[in-house]
C-alpha positions, 0 to 999 in steps of 0.5 A: 457490513460487509466492505470490498476494496479493490486495487487499481491503477499501480504506478510502480516506481524504483531507487527515486526520491531515498525509497527503493520502491514506490508505489502510487495507485487508487485504492477503492471501497464500497460497505454495505449493510450486511443484513439489508444490502443498502450501499453505505459509502462507496469512494476511491481515495489515492494511495503511495506505499513506498519502501526499502528492499533488500534480499538475503538468502532469498528471504527479502526485507521491506521496511514500509516507509509511508504508508498513507491516502495522498491528499495533494492536490496533484490528487484533487486535494482533499474532497468533500465527499464519496463518491455514494454518500448512502451515509449521508456524510456531511463536509466535515464527517466524511472530512474526519472519516478520510483522518481515521482512515489516514490514523489507520495507514499510519498504524498498518504500516507500523505492524507490518513493520515490527510482526508481519515483514520483521523477519521478511518473506522466504521467497518461494523457491530454494534451490541452494545452487541459487544465490539471490540477491536485489539492488537498486540503481535509479529508476530501475532493481535489479535481481541478482543472482548468484550461483553456487557450486 
């Protein structure tokens, strides 16, 4: 199998709804049979990822709070079929597939927090005379640079 995933229509919101960063976006994905090149499924689902962020001594610490497919009516609710249904999934099979993908998103959130983000992400710079931190206010993120001796 071959797969292609694209994230598009990103909307980033700072300092709202008890989280530092909210990212609303669409995830488009396509899966092909590797040998026959037959398109098995093509779909697009709305997603949301929320996280809290702090920064200390040029290291970013992220805590992913939510990472999920959005199924409320604002985004069209739960669909009955993918955009291209090369596997001829029934409505029940498609919804079961989306439910499984939702469980995967929750697993990925836990894995990101426990493994990948556990020790923070080092900024790509580290000048000794600048101390970088962040602060969040209503709908804004402030990057603070302190000049030291």
